[in-house]
HTML snippet that shows the backbone in 3Dmol.js (N, CA, C, O; Angstrom):
<script src="https://3Dmol.org/build/3Dmol-min.js"></script>
<div id="view" style="width:600px;height:400px;position:relative"></div>
<script>
const pdb = `
ATOM      1  N   MET A   1      -0.035  -3.197  21.411  1.00  0.00           N
ATOM      2  CA  MET A   1      -0.341  -2.437  20.217  1.00  0.00           C
ATOM      3  C   MET A   1      -0.973  -3.393  19.204  1.00  0.00           C
ATOM      4  O   MET A   1      -0.479  -4.501  18.995  1.00  0.00           O
ATOM      5  N   THR A   2      -2.054  -2.963  18.586  1.00  0.00           N
ATOM      6  CA  THR A   2      -2.760  -3.789  17.609  1.00  0.00           C
ATOM      7  C   THR A   2      -2.424  -3.338  16.194  1.00  0.00           C
ATOM      8  O   THR A   2      -2.601  -2.174  15.836  1.00  0.00           O
ATOM      9  N   ILE A   3      -1.935  -4.288  15.396  1.00  0.00           N
ATOM     10  CA  ILE A   3      -1.662  -4.024  13.981  1.00  0.00           C
ATOM     11  C   ILE A   3      -2.889  -4.436  13.190  1.00  0.00           C
ATOM     12  O   ILE A   3      -3.364  -5.565  13.314  1.00  0.00           O
ATOM     13  N   ARG A   4      -3.398  -3.531  12.384  1.00  0.00           N
ATOM     14  CA  ARG A   4      -4.585  -3.835  11.573  1.00  0.00           C
ATOM     15  C   ARG A   4      -4.227  -4.434  10.221  1.00  0.00           C
ATOM     16  O   ARG A   4      -4.902  -5.350   9.750  1.00  0.00           O
ATOM     17  N   ARG A   5      -3.169  -3.926   9.591  1.00  0.00           N
ATOM     18  CA  ARG A   5      -2.736  -4.470   8.306  1.00  0.00           C
ATOM     19  C   ARG A   5      -1.343  -3.965   7.996  1.00  0.00           C
ATOM     20  O   ARG A   5      -0.902  -2.941   8.516  1.00  0.00           O
ATOM     21  N   VAL A   6      -0.658  -4.705   7.136  1.00  0.00           N
ATOM     22  CA  VAL A   6       0.662  -4.340   6.641  1.00  0.00           C
ATOM     23  C   VAL A   6       0.594  -4.428   5.122  1.00  0.00           C
ATOM     24  O   VAL A   6       0.168  -5.443   4.570  1.00  0.00           O
ATOM     25  N   VAL A   7       1.013  -3.368   4.456  1.00  0.00           N
ATOM     26  CA  VAL A   7       0.941  -3.318   2.997  1.00  0.00           C
ATOM     27  C   VAL A   7       2.339  -3.067   2.441  1.00  0.00           C
ATOM     28  O   VAL A   7       2.960  -2.062   2.788  1.00  0.00           O
ATOM     29  N   PRO A   8       2.852  -3.962   1.581  1.00  0.00           N
ATOM     30  CA  PRO A   8       4.124  -3.681   0.930  1.00  0.00           C
ATOM     31  C   PRO A   8       3.961  -2.542  -0.071  1.00  0.00           C
ATOM     32  O   PRO A   8       2.949  -2.458  -0.768  1.00  0.00           O
ATOM     33  N   ASN A   9       4.958  -1.669  -0.138  1.00  0.00           N
ATOM     34  CA  ASN A   9       4.980  -0.555  -1.086  1.00  0.00           C
ATOM     35  C   ASN A   9       6.102  -0.814  -2.085  1.00  0.00           C
ATOM     36  O   ASN A   9       7.270  -0.898  -1.704  1.00  0.00           O
ATOM     37  N   LEU A  10       5.758  -0.937  -3.332  1.00  0.00           N
ATOM     38  CA  LEU A  10       6.747  -1.194  -4.377  1.00  0.00           C
ATOM     39  C   LEU A  10       6.963   0.060  -5.205  1.00  0.00           C
ATOM     40  O   LEU A  10       6.012   0.681  -5.679  1.00  0.00           O
ATOM     41  N   ALA A  11       8.229   0.423  -5.373  1.00  0.00           N
ATOM     42  CA  ALA A  11       8.557   1.556  -6.240  1.00  0.00           C
ATOM     43  C   ALA A  11       8.309   1.129  -7.681  1.00  0.00           C
ATOM     44  O   ALA A  11       8.821   0.099  -8.121  1.00  0.00           O
ATOM     45  N   SER A  12       7.525   1.917  -8.423  1.00  0.00           N
ATOM     46  CA  SER A  12       7.203   1.558  -9.796  1.00  0.00           C
ATOM     47  C   SER A  12       6.791   2.785 -10.587  1.00  0.00           C
ATOM     48  O   SER A  12       6.019   3.618 -10.114  1.00  0.00           O
ATOM     49  N   GLN A  13       7.310   2.881 -11.780  1.00  0.00           N
ATOM     50  CA  GLN A  13       6.872   3.911 -12.719  1.00  0.00           C
ATOM     51  C   GLN A  13       5.872   3.323 -13.716  1.00  0.00           C
ATOM     52  O   GLN A  13       5.467   3.996 -14.664  1.00  0.00           O
ATOM     53  N   ALA A  14       5.476   2.063 -13.498  1.00  0.00           N
ATOM     54  CA  ALA A  14       4.588   1.353 -14.428  1.00  0.00           C
ATOM     55  C   ALA A  14       3.319   0.917 -13.699  1.00  0.00           C
ATOM     56  O   ALA A  14       3.039  -0.276 -13.589  1.00  0.00           O
ATOM     57  N   GLN A  15       2.561   1.879 -13.205  1.00  0.00           N
ATOM     58  CA  GLN A  15       1.378   1.537 -12.424  1.00  0.00           C
ATOM     59  C   GLN A  15       0.317   0.821 -13.254  1.00  0.00           C
ATOM     60  O   GLN A  15      -0.260  -0.162 -12.791  1.00  0.00           O
ATOM     61  N   GLU A  16       0.055   1.286 -14.449  1.00  0.00           N
ATOM     62  CA  GLU A  16      -0.971   0.638 -15.284  1.00  0.00           C
ATOM     63  C   GLU A  16      -0.600  -0.807 -15.578  1.00  0.00           C
ATOM     64  O   GLU A  16      -1.441  -1.702 -15.495  1.00  0.00           O
ATOM     65  N   GLU A  17       0.663  -1.030 -15.922  1.00  0.00           N
ATOM     66  CA  GLU A  17       1.123  -2.384 -16.214  1.00  0.00           C
ATOM     67  C   GLU A  17       1.042  -3.262 -14.975  1.00  0.00           C
ATOM     68  O   GLU A  17       0.677  -4.434 -15.069  1.00  0.00           O
ATOM     69  N   SER A  18       1.380  -2.707 -13.815  1.00  0.00           N
ATOM     70  CA  SER A  18       1.292  -3.454 -12.557  1.00  0.00           C
ATOM     71  C   SER A  18      -0.159  -3.812 -12.249  1.00  0.00           C
ATOM     72  O   SER A  18      -0.453  -4.941 -11.856  1.00  0.00           O
ATOM     73  N   ARG A  19      -1.065  -2.851 -12.427  1.00  0.00           N
ATOM     74  CA  ARG A  19      -2.491  -3.111 -12.196  1.00  0.00           C
ATOM     75  C   ARG A  19      -2.980  -4.219 -13.127  1.00  0.00           C
ATOM     76  O   ARG A  19      -3.708  -5.112 -12.692  1.00  0.00           O
ATOM     77  N   ASP A  20      -2.592  -4.174 -14.392  1.00  0.00           N
ATOM     78  CA  ASP A  20      -3.025  -5.191 -15.352  1.00  0.00           C
ATOM     79  C   ASP A  20      -2.481  -6.567 -14.984  1.00  0.00           C
ATOM     80  O   ASP A  20      -3.209  -7.559 -15.037  1.00  0.00           O
ATOM     81  N   PHE A  21      -1.200  -6.630 -14.609  1.00  0.00           N
ATOM     82  CA  PHE A  21      -0.586  -7.910 -14.260  1.00  0.00           C
ATOM     83  C   PHE A  21      -1.221  -8.500 -13.004  1.00  0.00           C
ATOM     84  O   PHE A  21      -1.647  -9.655 -13.007  1.00  0.00           O
ATOM     85  N   TYR A  22      -1.284  -7.711 -11.930  1.00  0.00           N
ATOM     86  CA  TYR A  22      -1.840  -8.227 -10.677  1.00  0.00           C
ATOM     87  C   TYR A  22      -3.345  -8.450 -10.791  1.00  0.00           C
ATOM     88  O   TYR A  22      -3.917  -9.224 -10.023  1.00  0.00           O
ATOM     89  N   GLY A  23      -3.984  -7.783 -11.735  1.00  0.00           N
ATOM     90  CA  GLY A  23      -5.387  -8.044 -12.012  1.00  0.00           C
ATOM     91  C   GLY A  23      -5.612  -9.470 -12.498  1.00  0.00           C
ATOM     92  O   GLY A  23      -6.660 -10.063 -12.245  1.00  0.00           O
ATOM     93  N   LEU A  24      -4.619 -10.014 -13.198  1.00  0.00           N
ATOM     94  CA  LEU A  24      -4.706 -11.409 -13.638  1.00  0.00           C
ATOM     95  C   LEU A  24      -4.759 -12.367 -12.454  1.00  0.00           C
ATOM     96  O   LEU A  24      -5.274 -13.478 -12.577  1.00  0.00           O
ATOM     97  N   LEU A  25      -4.232 -11.943 -11.308  1.00  0.00           N
ATOM     98  CA  LEU A  25      -4.252 -12.751 -10.088  1.00  0.00           C
ATOM     99  C   LEU A  25      -5.499 -12.486  -9.252  1.00  0.00           C
ATOM    100  O   LEU A  25      -5.707 -13.130  -8.223  1.00  0.00           O
ATOM    101  N   GLY A  26      -6.329 -11.542  -9.690  1.00  0.00           N
ATOM    102  CA  GLY A  26      -7.567 -11.250  -8.985  1.00  0.00           C
ATOM    103  C   GLY A  26      -7.565  -9.960  -8.184  1.00  0.00           C
ATOM    104  O   GLY A  26      -8.582  -9.606  -7.587  1.00  0.00           O
ATOM    105  N   PHE A  27      -6.443  -9.251  -8.158  1.00  0.00           N
ATOM    106  CA  PHE A  27      -6.405  -7.976  -7.435  1.00  0.00           C
ATOM    107  C   PHE A  27      -7.212  -6.916  -8.180  1.00  0.00           C
ATOM    108  O   PHE A  27      -7.291  -6.926  -9.408  1.00  0.00           O
ATOM    109  N   GLU A  28      -7.808  -6.007  -7.416  1.00  0.00           N
ATOM    110  CA  GLU A  28      -8.546  -4.887  -7.993  1.00  0.00           C
ATOM    111  C   GLU A  28      -8.019  -3.576  -7.423  1.00  0.00           C
ATOM    112  O   GLU A  28      -7.606  -3.515  -6.265  1.00  0.00           O
ATOM    113  N   GLU A  29      -8.036  -2.531  -8.240  1.00  0.00           N
ATOM    114  CA  GLU A  29      -7.610  -1.211  -7.776  1.00  0.00           C
ATOM    115  C   GLU A  29      -8.617  -0.680  -6.752  1.00  0.00           C
ATOM    116  O   GLU A  29      -9.816  -0.611  -7.023  1.00  0.00           O
ATOM    117  N   VAL A  30      -8.111  -0.307  -5.576  1.00  0.00           N
ATOM    118  CA  VAL A  30      -8.992   0.237  -4.537  1.00  0.00           C
ATOM    119  C   VAL A  30      -8.648   1.684  -4.205  1.00  0.00           C
ATOM    120  O   VAL A  30      -9.427   2.370  -3.543  1.00  0.00           O
ATOM    121  N   MET A  31      -7.482   2.156  -4.660  1.00  0.00           N
ATOM    122  CA  MET A  31      -7.106   3.547  -4.445  1.00  0.00           C
ATOM    123  C   MET A  31      -6.080   3.934  -5.509  1.00  0.00           C
ATOM    124  O   MET A  31      -5.202   3.146  -5.858  1.00  0.00           O
ATOM    125  N   ASN A  32      -6.205   5.158  -6.016  1.00  0.00           N
ATOM    126  CA  ASN A  32      -5.210   5.662  -6.956  1.00  0.00           C
ATOM    127  C   ASN A  32      -5.152   7.179  -6.819  1.00  0.00           C
ATOM    128  O   ASN A  32      -6.086   7.893  -7.188  1.00  0.00           O
ATOM    129  N   GLN A  33      -4.023   7.656  -6.273  1.00  0.00           N
ATOM    130  CA  GLN A  33      -3.832   9.097  -6.112  1.00  0.00           C
ATOM    131  C   GLN A  33      -2.814   9.640  -7.107  1.00  0.00           C
ATOM    132  O   GLN A  33      -2.298  10.745  -6.940  1.00  0.00           O
ATOM    133  N   GLY A  34      -2.531   8.858  -8.141  1.00  0.00           N
ATOM    134  CA  GLY A  34      -1.563   9.285  -9.139  1.00  0.00           C
ATOM    135  C   GLY A  34      -0.151   8.864  -8.779  1.00  0.00           C
ATOM    136  O   GLY A  34       0.533   8.240  -9.590  1.00  0.00           O
ATOM    137  N   TRP A  35       0.291   9.192  -7.585  1.00  0.00           N
ATOM    138  CA  TRP A  35       1.640   8.836  -7.145  1.00  0.00           C
ATOM    139  C   TRP A  35       1.672   7.550  -6.327  1.00  0.00           C
ATOM    140  O   TRP A  35       2.737   6.963  -6.136  1.00  0.00           O
ATOM    141  N   ILE A  36       0.511   7.107  -5.841  1.00  0.00           N
ATOM    142  CA  ILE A  36       0.384   5.831  -5.141  1.00  0.00           C
ATOM    143  C   ILE A  36      -0.918   5.163  -5.573  1.00  0.00           C
ATOM    144  O   ILE A  36      -1.976   5.790  -5.618  1.00  0.00           O
ATOM    145  N   MET A  37      -0.808   3.868  -5.890  1.00  0.00           N
ATOM    146  CA  MET A  37      -1.964   3.069  -6.277  1.00  0.00           C
ATOM    147  C   MET A  37      -1.960   1.816  -5.411  1.00  0.00           C
ATOM    148  O   MET A  37      -0.921   1.181  -5.234  1.00  0.00           O
ATOM    149  N   THR A  38      -3.119   1.462  -4.874  1.00  0.00           N
ATOM    150  CA  THR A  38      -3.233   0.262  -4.051  1.00  0.00           C
ATOM    151  C   THR A  38      -4.191  -0.709  -4.702  1.00  0.00           C
ATOM    152  O   THR A  38      -5.274  -0.336  -5.155  1.00  0.00           O
ATOM    153  N   LEU A  39      -3.769  -1.972  -4.742  1.00  0.00           N
ATOM    154  CA  LEU A  39      -4.588  -3.061  -5.238  1.00  0.00           C
ATOM    155  C   LEU A  39      -4.921  -3.963  -4.061  1.00  0.00           C
ATOM    156  O   LEU A  39      -4.114  -4.119  -3.145  1.00  0.00           O
ATOM    157  N   ALA A  40      -6.117  -4.559  -4.085  1.00  0.00           N
ATOM    158  CA  ALA A  40      -6.534  -5.447  -3.003  1.00  0.00           C
ATOM    159  C   ALA A  40      -7.285  -6.637  -3.565  1.00  0.00           C
ATOM    160  O   ALA A  40      -7.835  -6.591  -4.666  1.00  0.00           O
ATOM    161  N   SER A  41      -7.295  -7.700  -2.783  1.00  0.00           N
ATOM    162  CA  SER A  41      -8.077  -8.879  -3.116  1.00  0.00           C
ATOM    163  C   SER A  41      -9.531  -8.626  -2.743  1.00  0.00           C
ATOM    164  O   SER A  41      -9.802  -8.220  -1.613  1.00  0.00           O
ATOM    165  N   PRO A  42     -10.473  -8.850  -3.651  1.00  0.00           N
ATOM    166  CA  PRO A  42     -11.881  -8.639  -3.303  1.00  0.00           C
ATOM    167  C   PRO A  42     -12.368  -9.596  -2.210  1.00  0.00           C
ATOM    168  O   PRO A  42     -13.244  -9.242  -1.421  1.00  0.00           O
ATOM    169  N   SER A  43     -11.802 -10.801  -2.164  1.00  0.00           N
ATOM    170  CA  SER A  43     -12.246 -11.782  -1.166  1.00  0.00           C
ATOM    171  C   SER A  43     -11.529 -11.624   0.172  1.00  0.00           C
ATOM    172  O   SER A  43     -12.050 -12.046   1.204  1.00  0.00           O
ATOM    173  N   GLN A  44     -10.341 -11.023   0.166  1.00  0.00           N
ATOM    174  CA  GLN A  44      -9.559 -10.762   1.380  1.00  0.00           C
ATOM    175  C   GLN A  44      -9.053  -9.328   1.310  1.00  0.00           C
ATOM    176  O   GLN A  44      -7.886  -9.114   0.981  1.00  0.00           O
ATOM    177  N   PRO A  45      -9.896  -8.336   1.610  1.00  0.00           N
ATOM    178  CA  PRO A  45      -9.536  -6.933   1.393  1.00  0.00           C
ATOM    179  C   PRO A  45      -8.261  -6.469   2.099  1.00  0.00           C
ATOM    180  O   PRO A  45      -7.646  -5.493   1.671  1.00  0.00           O
ATOM    181  N   ALA A  46      -7.855  -7.151   3.171  1.00  0.00           N
ATOM    182  CA  ALA A  46      -6.619  -6.759   3.854  1.00  0.00           C
ATOM    183  C   ALA A  46      -5.379  -7.222   3.094  1.00  0.00           C
ATOM    184  O   ALA A  46      -4.271  -6.781   3.401  1.00  0.00           O
ATOM    185  N   ALA A  47      -5.547  -8.105   2.103  1.00  0.00           N
ATOM    186  CA  ALA A  47      -4.432  -8.533   1.257  1.00  0.00           C
ATOM    187  C   ALA A  47      -4.241  -7.472   0.184  1.00  0.00           C
ATOM    188  O   ALA A  47      -4.980  -7.423  -0.800  1.00  0.00           O
ATOM    189  N   GLN A  48      -3.228  -6.612   0.389  1.00  0.00           N
ATOM    190  CA  GLN A  48      -3.037  -5.457  -0.477  1.00  0.00           C
ATOM    191  C   GLN A  48      -1.572  -5.306  -0.872  1.00  0.00           C
ATOM    192  O   GLN A  48      -0.673  -5.833  -0.216  1.00  0.00           O
ATOM    193  N   VAL A  49      -1.358  -4.581  -1.951  1.00  0.00           N
ATOM    194  CA  VAL A  49      -0.030  -4.167  -2.378  1.00  0.00           C
ATOM    195  C   VAL A  49      -0.181  -2.772  -2.984  1.00  0.00           C
ATOM    196  O   VAL A  49      -1.143  -2.490  -3.698  1.00  0.00           O
ATOM    197  N   SER A  50       0.790  -1.907  -2.683  1.00  0.00           N
ATOM    198  CA  SER A  50       0.767  -0.544  -3.230  1.00  0.00           C
ATOM    199  C   SER A  50       1.964  -0.333  -4.133  1.00  0.00           C
ATOM    200  O   SER A  50       3.035  -0.900  -3.917  1.00  0.00           O
ATOM    201  N   PHE A  51       1.764   0.496  -5.157  1.00  0.00           N
ATOM    202  CA  PHE A  51       2.812   0.866  -6.099  1.00  0.00           C
ATOM    203  C   PHE A  51       2.970   2.378  -6.029  1.00  0.00           C
ATOM    204  O   PHE A  51       1.994   3.117  -6.161  1.00  0.00           O
ATOM    205  N   MET A  52       4.201   2.834  -5.821  1.00  0.00           N
ATOM    206  CA  MET A  52       4.451   4.264  -5.628  1.00  0.00           C
ATOM    207  C   MET A  52       5.477   4.771  -6.627  1.00  0.00           C
ATOM    208  O   MET A  52       6.525   4.154  -6.817  1.00  0.00           O
ATOM    209  N   THR A  53       5.175   5.897  -7.267  1.00  0.00           N
ATOM    210  CA  THR A  53       6.154   6.551  -8.135  1.00  0.00           C
ATOM    211  C   THR A  53       7.067   7.451  -7.315  1.00  0.00           C
ATOM    212  O   THR A  53       8.201   7.728  -7.707  1.00  0.00           O
ATOM    213  N   GLU A  54       6.559   7.906  -6.168  1.00  0.00           N
ATOM    214  CA  GLU A  54       7.287   8.756  -5.235  1.00  0.00           C
ATOM    215  C   GLU A  54       6.488   8.766  -3.943  1.00  0.00           C
ATOM    216  O   GLU A  54       5.357   8.281  -3.904  1.00  0.00           O
ATOM    217  N   ASP A  55       7.067   9.314  -2.892  1.00  0.00           N
ATOM    218  CA  ASP A  55       6.294   9.509  -1.663  1.00  0.00           C
ATOM    219  C   ASP A  55       6.173  11.004  -1.440  1.00  0.00           C
ATOM    220  O   ASP A  55       7.159  11.670  -1.125  1.00  0.00           O
ATOM    221  N   ARG A  56       4.991  11.526  -1.598  1.00  0.00           N
ATOM    222  CA  ARG A  56       4.770  12.963  -1.436  1.00  0.00           C
ATOM    223  C   ARG A  56       4.756  13.380   0.026  1.00  0.00           C
ATOM    224  O   ARG A  56       4.675  14.570   0.329  1.00  0.00           O
ATOM    225  N   THR A  57       4.834  12.411   0.938  1.00  0.00           N
ATOM    226  CA  THR A  57       4.827  12.730   2.364  1.00  0.00           C
ATOM    227  C   THR A  57       6.201  12.586   3.003  1.00  0.00           C
ATOM    228  O   THR A  57       6.370  12.915   4.177  1.00  0.00           O
ATOM    229  N   GLY A  58       7.183  12.102   2.252  1.00  0.00           N
ATOM    230  CA  GLY A  58       8.518  11.900   2.814  1.00  0.00           C
ATOM    231  C   GLY A  58       9.560  11.806   1.722  1.00  0.00           C
ATOM    232  O   GLY A  58       9.224  11.781   0.538  1.00  0.00           O
ATOM    233  N   PRO A  59      10.835  11.754   2.112  1.00  0.00           N
ATOM    234  CA  PRO A  59      11.916  11.791   1.129  1.00  0.00           C
ATOM    235  C   PRO A  59      12.184  10.478   0.395  1.00  0.00           C
ATOM    236  O   PRO A  59      12.845  10.486  -0.643  1.00  0.00           O
ATOM    237  N   VAL A  60      11.690   9.354   0.907  1.00  0.00           N
ATOM    238  CA  VAL A  60      11.932   8.062   0.268  1.00  0.00           C
ATOM    239  C   VAL A  60      10.626   7.264   0.227  1.00  0.00           C
ATOM    240  O   VAL A  60       9.694   7.543   0.981  1.00  0.00           O
ATOM    241  N   ILE A  61      10.572   6.276  -0.655  1.00  0.00           N
ATOM    242  CA  ILE A  61       9.428   5.371  -0.704  1.00  0.00           C
ATOM    243  C   ILE A  61       9.607   4.344   0.407  1.00  0.00           C
ATOM    244  O   ILE A  61      10.614   3.636   0.436  1.00  0.00           O
ATOM    245  N   PRO A  62       8.640   4.252   1.324  1.00  0.00           N
ATOM    246  CA  PRO A  62       8.772   3.274   2.404  1.00  0.00           C
ATOM    247  C   PRO A  62       8.562   1.856   1.875  1.00  0.00           C
ATOM    248  O   PRO A  62       7.837   1.646   0.904  1.00  0.00           O
ATOM    249  N   ASP A  63       9.209   0.885   2.529  1.00  0.00           N
ATOM    250  CA  ASP A  63       9.046  -0.516   2.138  1.00  0.00           C
ATOM    251  C   ASP A  63       7.673  -1.047   2.521  1.00  0.00           C
ATOM    252  O   ASP A  63       7.102  -1.873   1.809  1.00  0.00           O
ATOM    253  N   LEU A  64       7.143  -0.574   3.643  1.00  0.00           N
ATOM    254  CA  LEU A  64       5.870  -1.063   4.171  1.00  0.00           C
ATOM    255  C   LEU A  64       5.036   0.085   4.691  1.00  0.00           C
ATOM    256  O   LEU A  64       5.565   1.097   5.150  1.00  0.00           O
ATOM    257  N   SER A  65       3.736  -0.079   4.615  1.00  0.00           N
ATOM    258  CA  SER A  65       2.804   0.787   5.336  1.00  0.00           C
ATOM    259  C   SER A  65       2.159  -0.096   6.403  1.00  0.00           C
ATOM    260  O   SER A  65       1.655  -1.177   6.098  1.00  0.00           O
ATOM    261  N   VAL A  66       2.175   0.366   7.645  1.00  0.00           N
ATOM    262  CA  VAL A  66       1.620  -0.406   8.744  1.00  0.00           C
ATOM    263  C   VAL A  66       0.485   0.397   9.368  1.00  0.00           C
ATOM    264  O   VAL A  66       0.698   1.498   9.876  1.00  0.00           O
ATOM    265  N   GLU A  67      -0.715  -0.159   9.327  1.00  0.00           N
ATOM    266  CA  GLU A  67      -1.861   0.481   9.966  1.00  0.00           C
ATOM    267  C   GLU A  67      -1.998  -0.101  11.371  1.00  0.00           C
ATOM    268  O   GLU A  67      -2.123  -1.313  11.549  1.00  0.00           O
ATOM    269  N   VAL A  68      -1.973   0.782  12.359  1.00  0.00           N
ATOM    270  CA  VAL A  68      -2.108   0.361  13.754  1.00  0.00           C
ATOM    271  C   VAL A  68      -3.386   0.939  14.347  1.00  0.00           C
ATOM    272  O   VAL A  68      -3.953   1.899  13.824  1.00  0.00           O
ATOM    273  N   GLU A  69      -3.823   0.344  15.435  1.00  0.00           N
ATOM    274  CA  GLU A  69      -5.050   0.796  16.082  1.00  0.00           C
ATOM    275  C   GLU A  69      -4.893   2.196  16.670  1.00  0.00           C
ATOM    276  O   GLU A  69      -5.810   3.013  16.590  1.00  0.00           O
ATOM    277  N   ASP A  70      -3.724   2.472  17.261  1.00  0.00           N
ATOM    278  CA  ASP A  70      -3.494   3.749  17.939  1.00  0.00           C
ATOM    279  C   ASP A  70      -2.165   4.327  17.470  1.00  0.00           C
ATOM    280  O   ASP A  70      -1.110   3.961  17.988  1.00  0.00           O
ATOM    281  N   VAL A  71      -2.213   5.230  16.490  1.00  0.00           N
ATOM    282  CA  VAL A  71      -0.985   5.773  15.908  1.00  0.00           C
ATOM    283  C   VAL A  71      -0.181   6.581  16.925  1.00  0.00           C
ATOM    284  O   VAL A  71       1.048   6.590  16.864  1.00  0.00           O
ATOM    285  N   ASP A  72      -0.843   7.252  17.848  1.00  0.00           N
ATOM    286  CA  ASP A  72      -0.111   8.009  18.863  1.00  0.00           C
ATOM    287  C   ASP A  72       0.678   7.102  19.777  1.00  0.00           C
ATOM    288  O   ASP A  72       1.805   7.427  20.149  1.00  0.00           O
ATOM    289  N   ALA A  73       0.100   5.958  20.150  1.00  0.00           N
ATOM    290  CA  ALA A  73       0.813   4.995  20.990  1.00  0.00           C
ATOM    291  C   ALA A  73       1.981   4.378  20.227  1.00  0.00           C
ATOM    292  O   ALA A  73       3.050   4.165  20.800  1.00  0.00           O
ATOM    293  N   ALA A  74       1.788   4.091  18.945  1.00  0.00           N
ATOM    294  CA  ALA A  74       2.866   3.540  18.134  1.00  0.00           C
ATOM    295  C   ALA A  74       4.009   4.548  17.996  1.00  0.00           C
ATOM    296  O   ALA A  74       5.180   4.181  18.096  1.00  0.00           O
ATOM    297  N   TYR A  75       3.672   5.796  17.771  1.00  0.00           N
ATOM    298  CA  TYR A  75       4.679   6.848  17.662  1.00  0.00           C
ATOM    299  C   TYR A  75       5.454   6.988  18.965  1.00  0.00           C
ATOM    300  O   TYR A  75       6.676   7.134  18.941  1.00  0.00           O
ATOM    301  N   ALA A  76       4.765   6.945  20.100  1.00  0.00           N
ATOM    302  CA  ALA A  76       5.426   7.058  21.402  1.00  0.00           C
ATOM    303  C   ALA A  76       6.359   5.857  21.636  1.00  0.00           C
ATOM    304  O   ALA A  76       7.428   6.006  22.228  1.00  0.00           O
ATOM    305  N   ALA A  77       5.951   4.677  21.171  1.00  0.00           N
ATOM    306  CA  ALA A  77       6.754   3.469  21.368  1.00  0.00           C
ATOM    307  C   ALA A  77       8.044   3.497  20.571  1.00  0.00           C
ATOM    308  O   ALA A  77       9.065   2.974  21.017  1.00  0.00           O
ATOM    309  N   VAL A  78       8.003   4.107  19.391  1.00  0.00           N
ATOM    310  CA  VAL A  78       9.220   4.115  18.580  1.00  0.00           C
ATOM    311  C   VAL A  78      10.020   5.387  18.793  1.00  0.00           C
ATOM    312  O   VAL A  78      11.077   5.561  18.186  1.00  0.00           O
TER     313      VAL A  78
END
`;
const viewer = $3Dmol.createViewer("view");
viewer.addModel(pdb, "pdb");
viewer.setStyle({}, {cartoon: {color: "spectrum"}});
viewer.zoomTo();
viewer.render();
</script>
């Protein structure tokens, strides 16, 4: 199974403040759906962190998001 990227998900009600702080380190906002915002390094786009106020797809905020090459194979494995 090939892992493409792993993104930590941090529970936060302070997305703007988080974006401003991590922006000082060079991160830029690459996605914002209101309830989840992802920041990434412009020079290393796979270096990402997400901030979530809630998870609209499940009952809890996950600790990590893992992108795999074949989600069906990953689902079958677990």
